[in-house]
N, C-alpha and C positions, 0 to 999 in steps of 0.2 A: 502122677504128681511127683514132683521133685521132693527129696528128703530135705528137712530143715534141721539144722544143728545149733547147739548152744555151747559156748566155751566158758567154763567157770574157773576162777583163779583164786578165790578167797574162802569165805566162810561157808559157801555152799559145796566145796569140794567134799568128797566122800570121806576122806580121812581127816577132815577138819574136826577138832575136839569140840567146837561150838555147836550146841544143840539149838535147833530152830524148827518150828513147825513148817517153815518154807522149804526146808530139806525134804520133808515128806511130800510136799507138793511137787517138787522137782522130780523125785523118784516115782511119783505116781503118773506124771505126764511126760516123762522123757526117760530113756534108757542110756545108762553110762556105757560108752564104747571103749574108751581108752585114755591114757595119758596124752597130753598134747601141749603144744606151745603156740604162742603168737608173738609177733613183734611188738615191743612197747617197753615202757618203764613202769615199775611198780612202786608205790608209795604207801607208807603207813599213814593213814588219814586219821584214825582213832583206833578203836578195837578192830577195825576192818581196813582192807587195803583199797587202793584205787589204781587202776590201769590208765596210763596216758599214752597215746599213740606216739610212735617213733618210726623214722625211716631207717635208722641205723641198724644194720643186720646183726650187730653184736648185742643189741637190746632184745633180750628174750624173757618172756614171762611164761612160767610153768603153770599148768592147770589140767583140766579134764575136759573131754569132748562128750557131749550127750547128743543122742538122736531124739528129736522132739516127736511125740506122738500127738499132741493136741496144742497147737500154738496159742489159740485164744485162751484156753483155760490156764495154760502155764503162764503166759505173759500178764494175765490179769492179776496173778499173784506176785510174780517176780517184779513187775514194774512198780508196784506199790513198795515192795521190800527195798528196792534200789532207789526209791524216791523220785521216780520219773513218770509217774502216772498223772492223769489229769487232776487228781486230788492234791498235787503239790504245785506250789507256785513256781513260775520261771524265774531265774534259770534253775533247772533241775540239777541236783548233785550228780547224777549220772545220766548218760544218754545210751540208748540201746542202738548199736549199729552193726553192720555186717563186716567182718574182717576175715583176712585169710588166716587159717590155722593149719599147723602141720601136726600130723599124728605121729606117735611114737614109731610107726612103720614108714615115715617119710611121705605119706600121702597128704595131699593138700586139699582142703575144703574151705568153702565160705561158711562162716558160723556167726551167729548173733553173739555179741560181746557187749558187756557194759563198760563204757569208758567213763572215767572220772571227768567231770565237766566244770571244775572249779580251779582256783589257783593252787599251786602245790608248793611245798617247802622242800627244796633240794636236799636239805640235811636229812629228810626223813625218807630218803630213797632206799628201798630194799634191794641192794646191789645184786643179790643172788637171783632176783626175779622169781623167787619162790616164797610165797607168804608163809608157808608152813615150815620152811627151813631157811630163815634169813641169814 
C-alpha cells in the first residue's frame, strides 16, 4: 500500500501557538516528517490562513509534511475542521486536493492539501508564504 501524506500550513502546524483538539487528532493519526513547501499564495482569511493554488514558481507556501497512518479517521475530523465535510453546505470554504509538495531535503511527494475555495482579498496576502512568520 502506498503511503499517504498531508501538508499543513496554518493552525495545525506543530509550532502554531493556537491550541486545538484537532491538533491532537492529527498527531494521533499522522506522523510529522519534516518542513515542506508547496506552490501557492497564502492569505489571511480571519484568525486562520487560506492557500490558493498558483502556477508561478515564485509563489511558495511553507508548512509541514505528515505521513498519514489512518486516512478515514484523520479526514473524518479534519474535513469538519476545514468546513468541507458533508455537514457543511456547498460551496465549502476549503477543498481537500492532492498537490505536489517539496520536502526540506528537496524530495517531492503528492500530499493532501486544503485549498481555500472562496474569493480572496489580494490586500490580505501573506507575502512571506509563512503563516507563522508573515
